[in-house]
C-alpha positions, 0 to 999 in steps of 0.5 A: 167117108174116113174110118173115124167118121164111119165108126162114129156113124156105125156107133150112132146107128147101133145106139139108135137100134138099141134104143128102139122098143120091140113090137110084139103082135099075134096070130090066132083064130078068134078065141085062141087067147090072143088078148090074154097072151097080149096082156100077160106079155105086156105085164111081164115086160112092162110094155105098152099094150095097145088093144084094138077092142078097147080102141074100137069100143071107145071111139066107135061104141056099139057100132060093130055088129058085123064083120064088115063093120069091124073091117070098116072101123078098124081100118079107120083107126089103123093110120093113127094107131100105127103112128102111136105105136111107132112113136112109143117104140122110138122112145125105147119102150116095148109095144104089145099090140092086141090086134089080129095078124091073121091074114097076110094083109094084116101082117103086112100092116104090122111089118110097115110099123116095125120096118119103117123105123127098124124096130125089132119084132116078134109074132106069137102064133097061138095055134089052137084047134077050132073046137078049143077056140069055140069053147073059149068063145063060149066061156067069154060070152058067159064072162062078158055078156056084152060080147054075146052079139059078136062072139058067136059060132057063126062069127067064128066061122065067118072070120076063120074063112080068112085065117092064113097061118103065117109061113116062114117065107113071110120072114117074121120072127115067129114064136109058136104056141100050141 
């Protein structure tokens, strides 16, 4: 490749990278405030917010009564949500995903979203104690009685067993919030 062609190629790649939106996603135990932070960031950045809870309730109303139900229906949505997020990012629009990245496999799914299209990313880790998370879950049940079947101490304990704090070796752009 001649220098002139090489420069053209590099300029084209730089322009394309500048046109790709940023993917933002979250780690935090149930009740840590991931949805609240996602909404806040989406509004601040005028980004598209993709909420797993909204999609699950819309596509599978009243179907999620257990952790197994959540896993089953969440996995059914992921291929289409991935395509949607990538399509939006490729328009140059930022995407904030209110989806948990609480396990290594969940984080690898997010990596596939941004890595396949070379999009920038950031992972917010909301580091809140179990006690504080449970208090927020209790408040949420009061504010949203429809969540009282799933927003319980028992569900928190069951889900928290699988929680894995993100590690530097995973190579994400992590922003930690205490």
